[in-house]
C-alpha positions as CSV (number, residue, x, y, z in Angstrom):
1,M,-0.3,-96.3,-30.4
2,P,-2.7,-93.4,-29.8
3,P,-1.5,-90.4,-27.8
4,P,-2.1,-90.6,-24.0
5,Q,-5.4,-89.0,-22.9
6,L,-3.8,-87.6,-19.7
7,I,-0.1,-87.6,-18.5
8,S,0.4,-87.9,-14.8
9,F,3.7,-86.6,-13.3
10,I,4.2,-88.3,-10.0
11,I,6.8,-86.9,-7.5
12,P,7.5,-88.7,-4.2
13,A,8.8,-86.3,-1.5
14,W,10.0,-86.2,2.0
15,N,11.1,-82.9,3.5
16,E,12.1,-81.4,0.1
17,E,11.2,-77.8,0.6
18,T,14.7,-76.7,-0.5
19,V,14.5,-78.4,-3.9
20,L,10.9,-79.0,-4.8
21,G,10.2,-75.5,-6.1
22,P,12.8,-75.6,-8.9
23,T,11.7,-79.1,-9.8
24,L,8.1,-78.0,-10.2
25,E,9.1,-74.9,-12.1
26,A,11.1,-77.0,-14.6
27,L,8.2,-79.4,-14.9
28,S,5.8,-76.5,-15.5
29,V,8.0,-75.3,-18.4
30,A,8.0,-78.8,-19.9
31,R,4.3,-79.1,-19.6
32,R,3.7,-75.9,-21.5
33,H,5.3,-77.5,-24.5
34,L,2.9,-80.4,-24.5
35,A,-0.2,-80.8,-26.6
36,E,-1.6,-83.4,-24.2
37,P,-3.3,-82.6,-20.9
38,S,-1.3,-83.3,-17.8
39,E,-1.4,-83.2,-14.0
40,V,1.2,-83.2,-11.2
41,V,0.8,-85.4,-8.1
42,V,3.1,-84.9,-5.2
43,A,3.1,-87.9,-2.8
44,D,4.1,-86.2,0.4
45,D,5.5,-88.9,2.7
46,S,5.5,-87.7,6.3
47,S,7.2,-84.3,5.6
48,T,7.6,-82.0,8.6
49,D,8.6,-79.0,6.5
50,R,6.9,-76.9,3.8
51,T,6.9,-79.6,1.1
52,A,3.2,-79.9,0.8
53,E,2.6,-76.1,1.0
54,I,5.1,-75.5,-1.8
55,A,3.6,-78.2,-3.9
56,R,0.1,-76.7,-3.6
57,Q,1.4,-73.2,-4.3
58,R,2.8,-74.5,-7.6
59,G,-0.4,-76.1,-8.6
60,A,0.3,-79.8,-7.7
61,R,-2.2,-82.1,-6.2
62,V,-0.8,-83.4,-2.9
63,V,-1.4,-86.9,-1.6
64,S,-0.3,-87.3,2.1
65,V,1.0,-90.7,3.0
66,P,2.8,-92.0,6.2
67,H,5.0,-94.7,4.7
68,R,8.7,-93.4,4.7
69,Q,9.3,-95.9,2.0
70,I,10.0,-94.8,-1.5
71,S,8.5,-97.7,-3.4
72,V,5.2,-97.6,-1.5
73,T,5.1,-93.8,-1.8
74,R,5.5,-94.0,-5.6
75,N,2.7,-96.5,-5.7
76,A,0.5,-94.2,-3.6
77,G,1.0,-91.4,-6.0
78,A,0.2,-93.6,-9.0
79,Q,-3.0,-94.8,-7.3
80,E,-4.2,-91.3,-6.9
81,A,-3.1,-90.2,-10.4
82,R,-5.7,-90.2,-13.2
83,G,-3.4,-90.5,-16.2
84,D,-2.9,-93.4,-18.6
85,L,0.8,-92.4,-18.9
86,L,2.7,-92.2,-15.7
87,I,6.0,-90.3,-15.4
88,F,7.8,-90.6,-12.1
89,I,10.2,-87.8,-11.2
90,D,12.3,-87.3,-8.1
91,A,11.7,-84.2,-6.0
92,D,15.3,-82.9,-6.8
93,T,15.3,-83.5,-10.5
94,L,15.0,-80.9,-13.3
95,V,13.3,-82.3,-16.4
96,T,13.5,-80.8,-19.9
97,P,10.8,-80.4,-22.5
98,Q,12.9,-82.6,-24.7
99,A,13.0,-85.5,-22.3
100,V,9.3,-85.3,-21.6
101,R,8.4,-85.1,-25.3
102,A,10.8,-88.0,-26.1
103,A,9.1,-90.2,-23.4
104,I,5.6,-89.5,-24.9
105,E,6.8,-90.1,-28.5
106,A,8.4,-93.4,-27.4
107,V,5.1,-94.6,-25.9
108,R,3.2,-93.5,-29.1
109,A,5.8,-95.5,-31.1
110,G,4.9,-98.6,-29.1
111,A,7.1,-98.6,-26.0
112,I,5.4,-99.5,-22.7
113,G,8.0,-97.6,-20.6
114,G,11.5,-96.4,-20.1
115,G,13.9,-93.9,-18.7
116,C,16.6,-91.4,-19.8
117,A,20.1,-90.3,-19.3
118,I,21.1,-88.3,-16.2
119,R,23.6,-85.7,-15.0
120,Y,24.3,-84.6,-11.4
121,S,24.1,-81.0,-10.5
122,G,26.9,-79.3,-8.6
123,W,30.3,-80.6,-7.5
124,I,30.7,-84.4,-7.1
125,P,33.8,-86.4,-6.3
126,A,36.3,-86.9,-9.1
127,Y,35.9,-90.7,-9.2
128,L,32.1,-90.2,-9.7
129,R,32.7,-87.9,-12.6
130,V,34.3,-90.9,-14.3
131,F,31.8,-93.4,-13.0
132,V,28.5,-91.6,-13.9
133,P,29.0,-91.8,-17.7
134,M,29.8,-95.5,-17.3
135,E,26.6,-95.9,-15.2
136,V,24.5,-94.2,-17.9
137,W,26.0,-96.4,-20.6
138,L,25.4,-99.6,-18.5
139,A,21.8,-98.6,-17.8
140,R,21.2,-98.2,-21.5
141,R,22.8,-101.6,-22.3
142,I,20.7,-103.6,-19.8
143,G,17.6,-101.4,-20.0
144,I,17.3,-99.9,-16.6
145,A,15.7,-96.6,-15.8
146,F,17.1,-94.2,-13.2
147,G,14.5,-93.5,-10.4
148,C,14.7,-89.8,-11.0
149,F,12.9,-90.2,-14.4
150,L,10.9,-93.3,-15.1
151,F,7.8,-93.6,-17.3
152,C,5.4,-96.3,-18.2
153,T,1.8,-96.8,-19.3
154,R,-0.7,-97.3,-16.6
155,E,-1.6,-100.7,-18.2
156,A,2.0,-101.9,-17.9
157,F,2.4,-100.5,-14.4
158,E,-0.7,-102.3,-13.2
159,A,0.3,-105.5,-15.0
160,V,3.6,-105.7,-13.0
161,G,2.0,-104.7,-9.7
162,G,3.7,-101.3,-9.5
163,F,6.9,-100.9,-7.5
164,D,7.9,-103.7,-5.2
165,A,6.5,-102.7,-1.8
166,A,9.0,-104.9,0.1
167,L,12.0,-102.8,-1.1
168,Y,13.6,-99.7,0.5
169,A,15.9,-99.0,-2.4
170,T,16.6,-100.0,-6.1
171,E,12.8,-100.2,-6.7
172,E,13.5,-98.6,-10.1
173,V,15.7,-101.5,-11.1
174,T,13.1,-104.1,-10.1
175,I,10.3,-102.4,-12.0
176,S,12.4,-101.8,-15.1
177,L,13.2,-105.5,-15.3
178,A,9.5,-106.4,-14.8
179,L,8.4,-103.9,-17.4
180,Q,10.8,-105.4,-19.9
181,R,8.8,-108.5,-19.7
182,Q,5.6,-106.6,-20.7
183,G,6.9,-105.0,-23.8
184,R,9.5,-102.6,-25.3
185,F,11.3,-100.7,-22.6
186,V,13.5,-97.8,-23.9
187,C,16.4,-95.8,-22.4
188,L,16.3,-92.4,-24.1
189,R,19.4,-90.3,-25.0
190,E,17.7,-87.2,-23.7
191,C,19.0,-86.1,-20.3
192,V,17.6,-84.8,-17.0
193,M,19.5,-83.0,-14.2
194,T,19.3,-84.6,-10.8
195,S,20.8,-83.3,-7.6
196,G,24.2,-84.4,-6.5
197,R,23.6,-83.5,-2.9
198,K,23.7,-87.0,-1.5
199,L,27.0,-87.6,-3.2
200,R,28.3,-84.5,-1.4
201,T,26.8,-85.1,2.0
202,H,27.9,-88.7,2.4
203,S,31.4,-89.9,2.4
204,T,33.0,-92.3,-0.1
205,L,33.1,-95.0,2.7
206,E,29.4,-94.5,3.4
207,W,28.6,-94.9,-0.3
208,F,30.7,-98.1,-0.6
209,I,28.9,-99.6,2.4
210,Q,25.5,-98.7,0.9
211,L,26.5,-100.1,-2.5
212,Y,27.6,-103.3,-0.9
213,R,24.3,-103.6,0.9
214,I,22.2,-103.1,-2.3
215,T,24.3,-105.4,-4.4
216,L,26.4,-108.1,-2.9
217,A,24.5,-108.3,0.4
218,R,21.1,-107.4,-1.2
219,N,19.0,-110.2,0.3
220,R,20.1,-109.3,3.8
221,Y,19.6,-105.6,3.7
222,I,17.3,-104.4,0.9
223,R,14.1,-104.8,3.0
224,D,15.6,-103.1,6.1
225,R,15.0,-99.3,6.2
226,S,17.7,-98.8,8.9
227,A,20.3,-100.3,6.5
228,M,19.5,-97.7,3.8
229,G,20.9,-94.7,5.7
230,V,21.9,-92.7,2.6
231,W,18.2,-92.5,1.6
232,Y,16.4,-92.8,5.0
233,G,18.9,-91.3,7.5
234,E,18.8,-87.8,8.9
235,R,18.8,-85.2,6.1
236,R,22.2,-83.5,5.9
237,S,22.8,-80.0,4.8
238,D,24.2,-79.7,1.3
239,P,27.5,-77.9,1.4
240,E,26.7,-76.4,-2.0
241,S,23.7,-74.6,-0.6
242,T,25.9,-72.8,2.0
243,K,27.9,-71.2,-0.9
244,R,24.9,-69.4,-2.3
């Protein structure tokens, strides 16, 4: 396939002033390694802090939306983006030039989308240090991208109707499965670093309840914002940040 004419990096954000700067800096480094032109779109979803200001200072184009819903916010960013290759990155995720380059090369080789491996930054509970490699392995086996780094062609994105606007979580799983039906969907071995803050700020019990709601009781809870407290509840202070 021909190289993309323009790469759009799309970052959904809600009150991310503490993490957005490093994310944009890492992305800036990765972009400097690209031969293709690119843009950065930050979809600022009802932030009340300096998220939008930081994004503009770092050269991103800011799209202000009032949804407080991650799937719809991702779609809003994609709608405003101009690129024919879309790369969705979470506001607390540090990409590498290698991961971005691998995504572009995968599309040039015929893939319509994909994801990559992940690691969590900072301290995380011991059981998760065992679980995360298993999670990455399983995602590769079934062809699921993590939401912190998901890429696809605009043509494929529009063919599947974007992210499911009815969902308040696991929208990356749903679109990964939909994209698989459009063409070759790849899970790269390259890795990005995403924040482990929610794993530190929420208890094991809270996570088990959340996992139950997005898996076994999915039909009952997945369309209810109030049931997705880990992602939509009050932002808690990361204990790692107090050590600095």
